[in-house]
Structures are given as structure tokens and as C-alpha cells.
C-alpha positions in Angstrom: 14.1 32.0 -0.1 12.3 30.9 -3.5 12.1 27.7 -2.3 8.2 27.3 -2.0 7.4 28.9 -5.6 10.4 26.3 -7.0 8.3 23.6 -5.4 4.5 24.6 -7.1 6.4 24.9 -10.9 8.7 21.9 -10.2 6.8 19.2 -12.1 5.4 21.4 -14.8 7.7 21.5 -18.0 5.7 23.9 -20.2 1.4 24.7 -20.2 0.7 26.4 -23.0 -2.7 26.7 -21.1 -2.9 30.7 -20.0 -5.1 30.0 -16.8 -3.1 26.9 -16.1 -2.7 26.7 -12.0 0.7 25.9 -10.8 -1.1 25.0 -7.1 -1.8 21.8 -7.3 -2.6 21.0 -3.5 -4.2 17.9 -2.4 -8.0 17.9 -1.5 -7.7 17.4 2.6 -7.7 14.2 3.2 -10.7 12.7 5.4 -9.9 10.8 8.3 -11.1 7.1 8.7 -12.7 6.4 12.7 -10.4 4.7 14.5 -12.0 1.1 14.2 -10.8 1.4 10.4 -8.0 2.4 11.1 -4.7 0.0 10.5 -2.1 1.1 12.6 1.8 -0.2 12.6 3.9 0.1 15.4 7.4 -0.7 14.9 11.1 0.0 16.0 13.4 2.0 14.1 17.1 3.7 13.9 17.7 4.5 10.8 19.1 7.9 9.9 18.2 8.7 13.3 22.2 8.5 14.8 21.5 4.6 15.9 19.1 6.5 18.2 15.6 3.9 18.8 12.4 5.3 18.3 9.1 4.3 17.9 7.2 4.5 14.4 3.4 4.9 14.1 2.5 4.2 10.2 -0.7 3.7 8.3 -2.5 6.5 9.8 -5.2 7.6 7.1 -6.9 11.2 7.8 -6.3 15.2 7.6 -2.7 16.5 9.0 -4.4 17.9 12.0 -5.6 15.1 13.5 -2.5 13.3 12.9 -1.0 15.6 15.1 -3.7 15.5 17.6 -3.3 11.8 18.0 0.5 12.2 18.0 0.3 14.6 21.1 -1.9 12.2 22.7 0.7 9.4 22.2 4.1 11.8 23.4 2.7 13.1 26.5 1.1 9.7 27.7 4.4 8.2 27.4 6.6 11.2 28.5 8.9 11.8 25.6 9.3 14.0 22.8 8.7 13.4 19.0 6.8 14.4 16.4 4.2 13.8 13.2 4.3 14.3 9.6 3.6 13.2 6.1 0.8 10.1 7.7 3.5 9.0 10.6 4.2 9.8 14.2 7.4 9.5 15.6 7.6 8.8 19.3 10.8 8.9 20.9 12.2 6.0 22.8 11.7 2.5 23.0 7.4 2.9 23.4 6.5 -0.1 21.2 4.1 -2.0 24.4 2.8 1.3 25.6 1.9 2.6 22.3 0.1 -0.1 21.8 -1.7 -0.4 24.8 -2.9 3.5 24.0 -4.5 2.6 20.5 -6.1 -0.5 21.2 -7.8 1.5 24.3 -8.4 4.3 22.3 -10.3 1.5 19.4 -7.5 1.9 16.8 -6.9 -1.3 14.9 -3.1 -1.8 15.1 -0.6 -4.6 15.5 3.6 -4.6 16.5 5.5 -4.6 13.0 8.6 -5.4 12.3 10.5 -8.1 14.5 
């Protein structure tokens, strides 16, 4: 219920400044062009009940652009997933397909994690 308000004040112990603003939101990050992105594509199954997912990390940019890229990858692979916190999760082992799609769109990416 009041979780959002508590999150805003979570790190401030005390402030004597009467005009102190507790809203410390990070400025929206500018999205780098695809040729300057350095993405890592890896297979992950930790904390997922043994299910495999393709994880794309290293995206630098806005959350909206991340979601657009994630939606494109999920629809081309024909699976579900999510895109948040600078990571894209695509269900299943789709590393090679995701790598080919990213390279086709001009992203610098490589397989990672063995």
C-alpha cells in the first residue's frame, strides 16, 4: 500500500533542509545506436525452477527502447519473456536465433557463458 512512499525515503536518515526533495529519480538514459551497443547473449536457468531462458544483457538506453527491442525478439522467436532493468529475457534456448536477429539489426553482440 505505502510501499512507493517508503521506497522514496528509504535511504535518507535525516535531512535538515526543509526544501529537500526525496524523489531521487535517475534521469532517462539516452539510447546508444545499435553499432555502439555491446550486448551479451547467454543461457540462464538460475532462480527459474530449472527452466532455460535466453538472457540479453548490456543494453544501454531508455526503458522504452529496451521494451521495443524485447518485443521484437520475442515475436520473432515466437515465445514469451520480459524486458526490464537493462535485461531482456526470452523463454527457452534461443541463443543462436537471437544472436542472428541482433546482428541483422546492426547490434554488436556475442555469445557469453560457455
